[in-house]
N, C-alpha and C positions, 0 to 999 in steps of 0.2 A: 504494500500500500504506500503510495508516494506521499510526500509532504504536501501540505496545503499551500504554504508560502515559504519564503526564505527570509532570514533576518539580515541585518546590516553587515554581518560577517559571513553571510551565506550559510548560517546555521539553519537546520530544518525546523520549521514551525508548523504547528497543527492547530487549526481553528476549532472553536467550540462546537461548531455545527457540522464538522466533518465526521467521517467514520471513526469509531472508537479505535484507540491505539491497540495495536497487536504486535506480534513478533516482528513483522516487516518494519514497522515504525521504529522499534527498539534497535533493530539491526542497523538502520540508517543512522540513528543517533550515535550508536557505538562506532560506526565507521567514520563519522565526522569527527568524533572525539579523538580517535586514533590518528586521523590525518593532521589535526592541528595541535595535538597535545604532545610537545616534544621537550618538556621541562619537568624534571623531578627534583625534589628537595630531600636530600638524604645526608647521612653522615659519610665520611670517607670510607669506612669499612663496608657500609651498605652499598656504596657505588662500586667498590672493587669486587663485591660478591655478585653483582648483576650478571646474568647469563641467560642464554636462550631467548625466548620471546620477550623478556623484560629488558633487553638491550638491543638497540637497533641503530643503524647509521643515521646521524642527525640528532640523536638524543643529547640533550644538555642536562647536566646535573649540578646543582648548587649544593656544596657541602656545608652543612651547618656548623661543623666543628672547625673548619679551616677557612671558611669564606671564599674558597676557590670555586671556579666554574670550569667544568670539564666538558668537552664535546667528543662524542664517539664518532669516529670516521671508519672508512673501510680498512684503514691501517691500525685501528685501535684508538684508545683514549688520547686526546690531545688537550694539554692545559690551555684553556681559553682565556681565563682572566685570573690574575692574582695581584693584589695591591702591593705597594712598596714593602719589600721584605729584606732584612739584613742577611748577609751570608759571609762566611769566612773563606776567601779565595786561597787556594794553594799557590805559593810562590815558588818558582823554579829558576835556578841559576842566579838568584840574587836574594838578599835578605832585606826585608822591609816589614814595618808594622802597619797595620790596617787602620787608617784614620776614618775611612768611610768605604763601605762596600754594600750596595743594595741594588735590588732589581725589581721590576714589575713586569707582568705579562698582560698584554691586551690583544685579544684575537690571535693568539699564537705568536705574537711578536714580542721578543724579550728586549727590554731596555735596561742598561746597566750604568750605574754611576759609581765611581770609585776614586779614592785618593790613597796613595801608599807613601809612607815616609821611608825612604831608602837609607840603609846604613852601610850595606856592602853590595856593590854592583858586580855582576858577572857578565858573561857574553850571551846575547840573545835571550833576555829574561822573558818568561811567560807567566801568565796568571790563569787559573782555572775559571771556566765559565760556570754560572750558577745552575744552568740547565743545558743539557746537551744540544748542540746545534743540529740543524736539519741534515748537514753533510759535512765532510771533512775537507772540502775544497779550500785551497788557500785563497782568501779573498779579503779585501779591505771592508771592514764593517762600516755601516753607516754611522758616522759620528766622528769625534775628534779626540785627540789626546794632547795634553800640554805638559811639558816637563820643565818645571821651574827648579833652578838650582845654581849654585856657584855664582850668584849675582846676576843671572840671566834667565830668560825664558825661551825654550825651544819648542817649536811646533812639531808634533809627531802624529802618526796615524796608528790606529788600532787595526791589527791584521789577524784574522782567524788563522791559526796555524794547525788546528786539528778540530774535530767536532766537539772538543771539550776544553779548549784553551785558546787564549789570545796572546799575541805578542805585540810589542810596541817598537816602531821604527821612527827615527827622527828624520826630519826633512832638511836637505841642504841644497844649495844652488850651485850648479856647475855650468858656467856660461849663461845660456838662456833657458836651461832646463832645470826643473826641480826634481831631485832624486830623493830616495829614502835609503837609509842604511841601518844596520844593526846597532843596537845600543851595547856598549861594553864599559868596562871600568874607566876607560879614558875617553870615551866618546858618548855624546857630543861634547862633553867636558869631563874633568876629573870629578867624579862623584864624591860628595862628602856628606856630612851630617844634615845638610840643608836640602839634599836632593829629594825630590818628590815626583811621583807620577800621578797625574790627575787625568781622568778619562771619562768620557760619556760615549756610549756606542749602542747599537741596536742590531739584532740579528733574528733569524727565523728559528724557532724552537723545533726540535725533532718531532 
């Protein structure tokens, strides 16, 4: 038995003078609810336990205990939203204390802000990403890095060196061309107790 009319959101409606509701009407209502109902409110453990018909492509889940939003895709769960969250990055090939390191996720895009106070600099320093990147391709991340120290400020770029880490390269001019080069103990200057790496960049989450 078909609907009598449709509402402003194309929901089925049944007039008071129409035929009585029966199984056909209820089936149509259930089908409409399944079509437009793609949000669940669960805890993290409840989301992770979803399986079978309770989990479909396009489903979004708001986790009440984490305030995260996840979207289920053909490839599995993708973190869709997370507010600013602190994390402790792993530092490789240099020693530095973390002044600031936080990130947020909006629609699968991860934005990172960090500032590191360097005490000992090595060659080609890297920092771990808070969330694994979509791939391990070497690429420049959308964003900038600034390296203040030794009485000067040097512009640098953030470059993804793996799917879980980022490196920083300083810029220099050779003739009319701008190049980038690896950071080391003596470049772009002799690092001391005032050396810092400050960066903001963005990338696609896996």
